[in-house]
ChimeraX commands (.cxc) that place a marker at each C-alpha (Angstrom):
marker #1 position 181.94,25.97,61.21 radius 0.5
marker #1 position 184.04,22.84,58.62 radius 0.5
marker #1 position 187.46,23.07,57.84 radius 0.5
marker #1 position 188.98,21.75,55.07 radius 0.5
marker #1 position 191.18,18.81,56.02 radius 0.5
marker #1 position 194.73,18.43,54.68 radius 0.5
marker #1 position 195.56,14.75,55.88 radius 0.5
marker #1 position 194.03,12.01,56.35 radius 0.5
marker #1 position 193.88,12.24,60.43 radius 0.5
marker #1 position 192.62,15.88,59.92 radius 0.5
marker #1 position 189.69,14.18,57.79 radius 0.5
marker #1 position 188.86,11.57,60.11 radius 0.5
marker #1 position 189.01,14.94,62.64 radius 0.5
marker #1 position 186.78,16.94,59.87 radius 0.5
marker #1 position 183.74,13.47,59.38 radius 0.5
marker #1 position 183.38,13.02,63.00 radius 0.5
marker #1 position 182.83,17.50,62.66 radius 0.5
marker #1 position 180.38,16.95,60.90 radius 0.5
marker #1 position 178.57,13.87,62.42 radius 0.5
marker #1 position 178.43,15.62,65.74 radius 0.5
marker #1 position 179.06,18.79,65.32 radius 0.5
marker #1 position 179.01,22.59,67.98 radius 0.5
marker #1 position 175.52,22.79,67.03 radius 0.5
marker #1 position 174.20,19.35,67.49 radius 0.5
marker #1 position 173.03,18.92,64.23 radius 0.5
marker #1 position 173.94,15.52,62.51 radius 0.5
marker #1 position 174.20,15.18,59.24 radius 0.5
marker #1 position 172.82,12.11,56.22 radius 0.5
marker #1 position 176.23,10.37,55.65 radius 0.5
marker #1 position 175.44,11.12,51.56 radius 0.5
marker #1 position 175.63,15.00,52.37 radius 0.5
marker #1 position 179.04,13.74,54.38 radius 0.5
marker #1 position 180.38,11.95,51.55 radius 0.5
marker #1 position 179.79,14.62,48.86 radius 0.5
marker #1 position 181.91,17.45,50.79 radius 0.5
marker #1 position 184.65,14.71,51.67 radius 0.5
marker #1 position 184.83,13.84,47.86 radius 0.5
marker #1 position 184.50,17.64,46.91 radius 0.5
marker #1 position 187.81,18.54,48.95 radius 0.5
marker #1 position 189.82,15.32,48.08 radius 0.5
marker #1 position 189.86,16.45,44.44 radius 0.5
marker #1 position 191.75,19.85,45.60 radius 0.5
marker #1 position 189.44,22.35,44.16 radius 0.5
marker #1 position 190.44,25.84,43.50 radius 0.5
marker #1 position 186.93,26.83,44.67 radius 0.5
marker #1 position 185.61,26.74,47.64 radius 0.5
marker #1 position 182.15,27.54,46.29 radius 0.5
marker #1 position 181.71,23.87,45.43 radius 0.5
marker #1 position 182.07,22.61,48.84 radius 0.5
marker #1 position 179.91,25.23,50.59 radius 0.5
marker #1 position 177.33,25.03,47.46 radius 0.5
marker #1 position 176.40,21.82,48.91 radius 0.5
marker #1 position 175.94,22.63,52.19 radius 0.5
marker #1 position 173.13,25.62,51.44 radius 0.5
marker #1 position 171.03,22.43,50.23 radius 0.5
marker #1 position 170.62,21.15,53.50 radius 0.5
marker #1 position 170.19,24.98,55.53 radius 0.5
marker #1 position 167.47,26.25,52.67 radius 0.5
marker #1 position 165.76,22.34,53.67 radius 0.5
marker #1 position 165.50,23.43,57.02 radius 0.5
marker #1 position 164.43,26.62,56.62 radius 0.5
marker #1 position 161.93,25.60,54.56 radius 0.5
marker #1 position 161.10,22.71,56.98 radius 0.5
marker #1 position 160.76,26.45,59.96 radius 0.5
marker #1 position 159.04,28.09,57.43 radius 0.5
marker #1 position 156.44,25.23,56.79 radius 0.5
marker #1 position 155.84,25.01,60.51 radius 0.5
marker #1 position 155.08,28.38,61.64 radius 0.5
marker #1 position 153.07,28.63,58.49 radius 0.5
marker #1 position 150.92,26.03,60.07 radius 0.5
marker #1 position 151.08,27.44,63.66 radius 0.5
marker #1 position 149.96,30.96,61.84 radius 0.5
marker #1 position 146.76,28.23,60.13 radius 0.5
marker #1 position 146.76,27.74,63.38 radius 0.5
marker #1 position 146.25,30.77,65.18 radius 0.5
marker #1 position 143.94,32.25,62.26 radius 0.5
marker #1 position 141.07,28.58,62.22 radius 0.5
marker #1 position 141.06,28.97,65.81 radius 0.5
marker #1 position 140.16,33.37,66.01 radius 0.5
marker #1 position 137.62,32.87,63.21 radius 0.5
marker #1 position 136.32,30.22,64.90 radius 0.5
marker #1 position 136.41,32.22,68.41 radius 0.5
marker #1 position 133.82,34.81,66.15 radius 0.5
marker #1 position 131.88,32.98,64.41 radius 0.5
marker #1 position 130.91,31.53,67.99 radius 0.5
marker #1 position 131.21,35.49,69.67 radius 0.5
marker #1 position 128.98,37.01,66.41 radius 0.5
marker #1 position 126.46,33.65,66.96 radius 0.5
marker #1 position 126.05,34.31,70.27 radius 0.5
marker #1 position 125.83,37.85,70.44 radius 0.5
marker #1 position 123.18,37.82,68.00 radius 0.5
marker #1 position 120.85,35.17,69.76 radius 0.5
marker #1 position 121.28,37.66,72.49 radius 0.5
marker #1 position 120.30,40.67,70.26 radius 0.5
marker #1 position 117.73,38.79,69.06 radius 0.5
marker #1 position 115.90,38.84,72.36 radius 0.5
marker #1 position 116.96,42.19,73.05 radius 0.5
marker #1 position 115.47,43.48,69.83 radius 0.5
marker #1 position 111.85,41.80,71.71 radius 0.5
marker #1 position 112.27,43.64,74.88 radius 0.5
marker #1 position 113.11,47.05,73.36 radius 0.5
marker #1 position 109.05,46.50,71.01 radius 0.5
marker #1 position 107.63,45.96,74.81 radius 0.5
marker #1 position 109.69,48.35,76.41 radius 0.5
marker #1 position 108.53,51.37,73.24 radius 0.5
marker #1 position 104.87,50.11,73.94 radius 0.5
marker #1 position 105.65,51.00,78.21 radius 0.5
marker #1 position 106.94,53.78,76.76 radius 0.5
marker #1 position 103.66,55.54,74.96 radius 0.5
marker #1 position 101.59,53.56,77.21 radius 0.5
marker #1 position 102.97,55.69,79.99 radius 0.5
marker #1 position 103.14,59.20,78.49 radius 0.5
marker #1 position 98.94,58.65,77.79 radius 0.5
marker #1 position 98.35,57.86,81.35 radius 0.5
marker #1 position 100.51,61.32,82.51 radius 0.5
marker #1 position 98.24,63.00,79.45 radius 0.5
marker #1 position 94.89,61.08,80.73 radius 0.5
marker #1 position 95.70,62.12,84.32 radius 0.5
marker #1 position 96.57,65.55,83.28 radius 0.5
marker #1 position 93.06,65.93,82.58 radius 0.5
marker #1 position 91.50,63.76,85.70 radius 0.5
marker #1 position 93.26,67.40,87.21 radius 0.5
marker #1 position 92.28,69.89,85.33 radius 0.5
marker #1 position 88.16,67.90,85.48 radius 0.5
marker #1 position 89.36,67.86,89.33 radius 0.5
marker #1 position 89.39,71.86,89.96 radius 0.5
marker #1 position 87.27,72.21,87.81 radius 0.5
marker #1 position 84.75,69.95,90.13 radius 0.5
marker #1 position 86.47,71.80,93.19 radius 0.5
marker #1 position 86.03,75.67,92.23 radius 0.5
marker #1 position 82.04,74.79,90.63 radius 0.5
marker #1 position 81.25,73.29,94.97 radius 0.5
marker #1 position 82.77,76.09,97.07 radius 0.5
marker #1 position 80.69,78.70,94.98 radius 0.5
marker #1 position 77.27,77.01,96.09 radius 0.5
marker #1 position 76.65,78.25,100.09 radius 0.5
marker #1 position 74.58,75.42,102.69 radius 0.5
marker #1 position 71.64,76.46,103.74 radius 0.5
marker #1 position 69.03,74.74,106.34 radius 0.5
marker #1 position 68.65,70.82,105.96 radius 0.5
marker #1 position 71.04,69.59,103.10 radius 0.5
marker #1 position 70.26,73.20,100.51 radius 0.5
marker #1 position 72.53,74.78,99.18 radius 0.5
marker #1 position 72.20,78.35,96.82 radius 0.5
marker #1 position 74.54,79.26,94.34 radius 0.5
marker #1 position 77.22,82.13,95.10 radius 0.5
marker #1 position 77.48,84.51,92.77 radius 0.5
marker link #1:1,2 radius 0.2
marker link #1:2,3 radius 0.2
marker link #1:3,4 radius 0.2
marker link #1:4,5 radius 0.2
marker link #1:5,6 radius 0.2
marker link #1:6,7 radius 0.2
marker link #1:7,8 radius 0.2
marker link #1:8,9 radius 0.2
marker link #1:9,10 radius 0.2
marker link #1:10,11 radius 0.2
marker link #1:11,12 radius 0.2
marker link #1:12,13 radius 0.2
marker link #1:13,14 radius 0.2
marker link #1:14,15 radius 0.2
marker link #1:15,16 radius 0.2
marker link #1:16,17 radius 0.2
marker link #1:17,18 radius 0.2
marker link #1:18,19 radius 0.2
marker link #1:19,20 radius 0.2
marker link #1:20,21 radius 0.2
marker link #1:21,22 radius 0.2
marker link #1:22,23 radius 0.2
marker link #1:23,24 radius 0.2
marker link #1:24,25 radius 0.2
marker link #1:25,26 radius 0.2
marker link #1:26,27 radius 0.2
marker link #1:27,28 radius 0.2
marker link #1:28,29 radius 0.2
marker link #1:29,30 radius 0.2
marker link #1:30,31 radius 0.2
marker link #1:31,32 radius 0.2
marker link #1:32,33 radius 0.2
marker link #1:33,34 radius 0.2
marker link #1:34,35 radius 0.2
marker link #1:35,36 radius 0.2
marker link #1:36,37 radius 0.2
marker link #1:37,38 radius 0.2
marker link #1:38,39 radius 0.2
marker link #1:39,40 radius 0.2
marker link #1:40,41 radius 0.2
marker link #1:41,42 radius 0.2
marker link #1:42,43 radius 0.2
marker link #1:43,44 radius 0.2
marker link #1:44,45 radius 0.2
marker link #1:45,46 radius 0.2
marker link #1:46,47 radius 0.2
marker link #1:47,48 radius 0.2
marker link #1:48,49 radius 0.2
marker link #1:49,50 radius 0.2
marker link #1:50,51 radius 0.2
marker link #1:51,52 radius 0.2
marker link #1:52,53 radius 0.2
marker link #1:53,54 radius 0.2
marker link #1:54,55 radius 0.2
marker link #1:55,56 radius 0.2
marker link #1:56,57 radius 0.2
marker link #1:57,58 radius 0.2
marker link #1:58,59 radius 0.2
marker link #1:59,60 radius 0.2
marker link #1:60,61 radius 0.2
marker link #1:61,62 radius 0.2
marker link #1:62,63 radius 0.2
marker link #1:63,64 radius 0.2
marker link #1:64,65 radius 0.2
marker link #1:65,66 radius 0.2
marker link #1:66,67 radius 0.2
marker link #1:67,68 radius 0.2
marker link #1:68,69 radius 0.2
marker link #1:69,70 radius 0.2
marker link #1:70,71 radius 0.2
marker link #1:71,72 radius 0.2
marker link #1:72,73 radius 0.2
marker link #1:73,74 radius 0.2
marker link #1:74,75 radius 0.2
marker link #1:75,76 radius 0.2
marker link #1:76,77 radius 0.2
marker link #1:77,78 radius 0.2
marker link #1:78,79 radius 0.2
marker link #1:79,80 radius 0.2
marker link #1:80,81 radius 0.2
marker link #1:81,82 radius 0.2
marker link #1:82,83 radius 0.2
marker link #1:83,84 radius 0.2
marker link #1:84,85 radius 0.2
marker link #1:85,86 radius 0.2
marker link #1:86,87 radius 0.2
marker link #1:87,88 radius 0.2
marker link #1:88,89 radius 0.2
marker link #1:89,90 radius 0.2
marker link #1:90,91 radius 0.2
marker link #1:91,92 radius 0.2
marker link #1:92,93 radius 0.2
marker link #1:93,94 radius 0.2
marker link #1:94,95 radius 0.2
marker link #1:95,96 radius 0.2
marker link #1:96,97 radius 0.2
marker link #1:97,98 radius 0.2
marker link #1:98,99 radius 0.2
marker link #1:99,100 radius 0.2
marker link #1:100,101 radius 0.2
marker link #1:101,102 radius 0.2
marker link #1:102,103 radius 0.2
marker link #1:103,104 radius 0.2
marker link #1:104,105 radius 0.2
marker link #1:105,106 radius 0.2
marker link #1:106,107 radius 0.2
marker link #1:107,108 radius 0.2
marker link #1:108,109 radius 0.2
marker link #1:109,110 radius 0.2
marker link #1:110,111 radius 0.2
marker link #1:111,112 radius 0.2
marker link #1:112,113 radius 0.2
marker link #1:113,114 radius 0.2
marker link #1:114,115 radius 0.2
marker link #1:115,116 radius 0.2
marker link #1:116,117 radius 0.2
marker link #1:117,118 radius 0.2
marker link #1:118,119 radius 0.2
marker link #1:119,120 radius 0.2
marker link #1:120,121 radius 0.2
marker link #1:121,122 radius 0.2
marker link #1:122,123 radius 0.2
marker link #1:123,124 radius 0.2
marker link #1:124,125 radius 0.2
marker link #1:125,126 radius 0.2
marker link #1:126,127 radius 0.2
marker link #1:127,128 radius 0.2
marker link #1:128,129 radius 0.2
marker link #1:129,130 radius 0.2
marker link #1:130,131 radius 0.2
marker link #1:131,132 radius 0.2
marker link #1:132,133 radius 0.2
marker link #1:133,134 radius 0.2
marker link #1:134,135 radius 0.2
marker link #1:135,136 radius 0.2
marker link #1:136,137 radius 0.2
marker link #1:137,138 radius 0.2
marker link #1:138,139 radius 0.2
marker link #1:139,140 radius 0.2
marker link #1:140,141 radius 0.2
marker link #1:141,142 radius 0.2
marker link #1:142,143 radius 0.2
marker link #1:143,144 radius 0.2
marker link #1:144,145 radius 0.2
marker link #1:145,146 radius 0.2
marker link #1:146,147 radius 0.2
view
């Protein structure tokens, strides 16, 4: 991204490229001066000039990471809020469902009891019909029992 400046014209061009580089990022003037001072000292270690660029990138990475963490935390908070609201809603509906289930069990029990009563009445009805058929009508409303 950056090249070494060998002459004063190159330094001007370098300074301009630092302020308006190809990535359209703007660097603080103090950092640019530090870079230029390092190059003017004709140090044999190019690692020094690269070392000055790393903190700027690290700060931007830290800011980006902080923004990502904020976004993740916001998503987690929203998810927990939704889960809490759904849990409350479902619990409210289930409370009403408990009452309905109790009523349903009572109705089913009564239904079974009534079925048993109907069966008993059918048996009684059959036995009474067979008893009535065992009598033979005689004149004037008199009946004789068949043997």
